[in-house]
C-alpha positions in Angstrom: 17.5 -4.0 -0.7 14.3 -2.2 0.0 16.1 0.7 1.6 18.7 1.0 -1.2 16.0 0.9 -3.8 14.0 3.6 -2.1 17.1 5.8 -1.8 17.9 5.2 -5.4 14.4 6.1 -6.7 14.3 9.2 -4.4 17.7 10.4 -5.7 16.2 10.1 -9.2 13.4 12.4 -8.2 10.6 10.0 -7.0 8.5 10.6 -4.0 8.5 7.4 -2.0 6.2 5.7 0.4 7.9 2.8 2.3 6.5 0.1 4.5 7.6 -2.4 7.0 6.9 -3.8 10.5 9.8 -1.9 12.2 8.6 1.7 12.8 12.1 2.7 14.1 13.8 1.5 10.9 11.2 3.0 8.7 11.3 6.4 10.5 15.1 6.4 10.2 14.9 5.9 6.4 12.4 8.7 6.0 14.4 11.0 8.2 17.5 10.3 6.1 15.7 11.0 2.8 14.0 14.1 4.1 17.4 15.5 5.2 18.5 15.1 1.6 15.5 17.2 0.5 13.5 14.1 -0.7 9.8 13.6 -0.2 9.1 10.4 1.7 6.8 8.8 4.3 6.4 5.5 6.1 3.4 3.4 6.9 3.9 0.6 9.4 2.2 -2.7 8.7 2.4 -6.3 7.7 2.2 -7.1 4.0 0.8 -10.6 4.7 -2.4 -8.8 5.6 -4.4 -8.1 2.4 -6.4 -5.3 3.9 -3.3 -3.5 5.0 -1.8 -3.8 1.5 -5.0 -2.1 0.1 -4.6 0.7 2.6 -0.9 1.0 1.7 -1.8 1.7 -1.9 -4.6 4.1 -0.9 -2.1 5.9 1.4 0.4 6.3 -1.4 -2.2 7.7 -3.8 -3.6 10.0 -1.1 -0.3 11.4 0.1 1.7 11.5 -3.2 -1.1 12.2 -5.6 -0.9 9.0 -7.5 1.1 5.8 -8.0 3.6 5.3 -10.9 6.2 2.7 -9.5 5.7 -0.3 -7.2 8.6 -2.2 -5.7 7.9 -5.4 -3.8 11.0 -6.3 -1.8 9.9 -7.9 1.4 11.2 -11.4 2.0 12.0 -14.2 4.5 14.1 -17.3 4.2 14.4 -20.6 6.0 17.4 -22.8 5.5 15.8 -26.3 5.4 15.2 -29.3 3.1 11.5 -30.4 2.5 11.5 -32.9 5.4 13.0 -30.3 7.8 10.6 -27.5 6.9 7.8 -27.0 9.4 4.3 -26.0 8.5 4.9 -22.6 10.1 8.1 -22.0 8.1 6.4 -23.0 4.8 3.4 -20.8 5.5 5.4 -17.8 6.6 7.6 -18.0 3.5 4.5 -17.9 1.2 2.7 -15.3 3.4 5.5 -12.8 2.9 7.2 -13.8 -0.3 4.2 -14.5 -2.4 0.9 -13.6 -0.8 2.1 -10.1 0.3 3.4 -9.4 -3.2 0.0 -10.6 -4.6 -1.9 -8.3 -2.3 0.2 -5.3 -3.1 0.0 -6.0 -6.9 -3.8 -6.5 -6.7 -4.3 -3.2 -5.0 -1.7 -1.4 -7.2 -3.0 -2.3 -10.7 -6.1 -0.1 -10.6 -4.1 2.8 -9.2 -1.5 2.4 -12.0 -4.3 2.1 -14.5 -5.7 5.4 -13.4 -2.4 7.0 -14.1 -2.3 5.6 -17.6 0.3 3.0 -16.8 3.3 2.4 -14.6 5.8 -0.2 -13.5 5.8 -3.1 -10.9 9.1 -4.4 -9.9 9.0 -7.7 -7.9 12.2 -8.8 -6.2 12.5 -12.5 -6.9 15.8 -14.5 -6.8 18.0 -16.7 -9.0 16.8 -19.4 -6.6 13.5 -19.2 -8.4 15.2 -20.2 -11.7 17.3 -23.1 -10.4 17.3 -25.2 -7.3 19.4 -24.2 -4.3 20.4 -26.6 -1.4 18.4 -26.5 1.8 16.1 -23.7 0.6 13.0 -25.6 -0.6 10.4 -23.2 0.6 12.4 -20.1 -0.5 12.9 -21.6 -4.0 9.3 -22.5 -4.4 8.2 -19.0 -3.3 10.6 -17.2 -5.7 9.5 -19.4 -8.5 6.0 -18.3 -7.8 7.0 -14.7 -7.9 8.6 -15.1 -11.3 5.5 -16.8 -12.8 3.1 -14.3 -11.2 5.1 -11.5 -12.7 5.1 -13.1 -16.1 1.3 -13.6 -16.0 0.7 -10.0 -14.8 2.9 -8.6 -17.5 0.8 -10.4 -20.2 -2.5 -9.4 -18.6 -1.7 -5.7 -18.2 0.7 -4.8 -21.1 -2.1 -3.2 -23.1 -2.7 -0.9 -20.1 0.9 0.3 -20.3 1.7 -1.5 -17.0 5.1 -3.2 -17.1 5.9 -6.0 -14.7 9.5 -7.1 -14.1 10.9 -9.7 -11.7 14.5 -9.0 -10.6 16.5 -12.2 -9.8 19.7 -11.4 -7.9 22.0 -14.1 -6.7 23.4 -13.9 -3.2 23.2 -10.3 -1.9 25.1 -9.1 1.2 22.0 -8.3 3.3 20.9 -8.9 6.9 18.7 -11.7 5.5 21.6 -13.5 3.9 23.7 -13.1 7.0 20.8 -14.5 9.0 20.7 -17.5 6.7 24.4 -18.1 7.5 23.6 -17.8 11.2 20.9 -20.5 10.8 23.6 -22.7 9.3 26.0 -22.0 12.1 28.5 -20.1 9.9 30.1 -16.9 10.5 29.0 -14.1 8.2 32.4 -13.4 6.6 33.0 -17.1 6.1 29.6 -17.5 4.4 30.2 -14.5 2.1 33.5 -15.9 1.1 32.0 -19.4 0.4 29.2 -17.8 -1.7 31.7 -15.8 -3.7 33.6 -18.9 -4.7 30.8 -20.0 -7.0 30.5 -16.6 -8.7 32.6 -16.0 -11.8 33.0 -12.3 -10.9 34.4 -13.5 -7.5 32.1 -11.8 -5.0 28.4 -11.5 -3.9 26.1 -8.8 -5.1 25.6 -5.5 -3.3 22.3 -3.8 -2.4 23.4 -0.8 -4.4 23.8 -3.0 -7.5 20.2 -4.3 -7.1 19.0 -0.8 -6.6 20.7 0.3 -9.9 19.0 -2.5 -11.7 15.6 -1.6 -10.2 16.1 2.1 -11.2 16.9 1.0 -14.8 13.8 -1.3 -14.9 11.6 1.5 -13.6 13.0 4.1 -16.1 12.1 4.9 -19.6 15.3 3.2 -20.7 13.5 -0.1 -20.1 10.2 1.1 -21.7 10.0 -2.0 -24.1 10.8 -4.5 -21.3 8.2 -6.5 -19.5 7.6 -10.0 -18.3 11.1 -11.4 -18.6 13.1 -11.8 -15.4 16.3 -9.8 -15.1 19.2 -11.8 -13.6 21.9 -10.2 -11.5 24.2 -13.1 -10.4 27.7 -12.2 -11.4 27.7 -14.9 -14.1 26.7 -17.8 -11.9 24.0 -18.9 -14.3 26.0 -18.3 -17.5 
């Protein structure tokens, strides 16, 4: 999802700074964007480290001349009930899904304020709105993301900083396929089973998430802040 969103924003004219722990993947995304004439760079690091997140924002401001849009898309998932979830799994889920997002937002708000406003898009999940089986840590973390986004939207609205949580349902990503693997299910079988509960009859694509992120970041959504945007094919209708 992060790559698709970066590509979508770059295609719309944004200069992008991306981050992650895999330098090879990050370099590949930057090379692809630069080959299309886009301006992009990559800073390797771990967003569960607050000091790195502060440097990431400084790096974006320094290399791109300012910060207008922030997208928090990093995430991890563990398929387990509460009694099956280890301390390490619980901690990792919150370190990445919640703490990392908090650290980036904390560093980004002053930079956005200096630009006279901007947009923060936090990738949450429909699992933060309703319960999902065997995903207790993930559901808790995504619920926290939604509530943090709501609180930030209220705090910073008068500074023209909009904050929106996106809540996709199942999206065909490496993380979802990894969850199927944790459950001992083949990827195609898992995707088919997931689609059975979706009125539109399929899971979401990363391109569709990127389209919604682009809309949320655009002037077309200029009066939208605080309320989560759901992209679930009708599952919560």
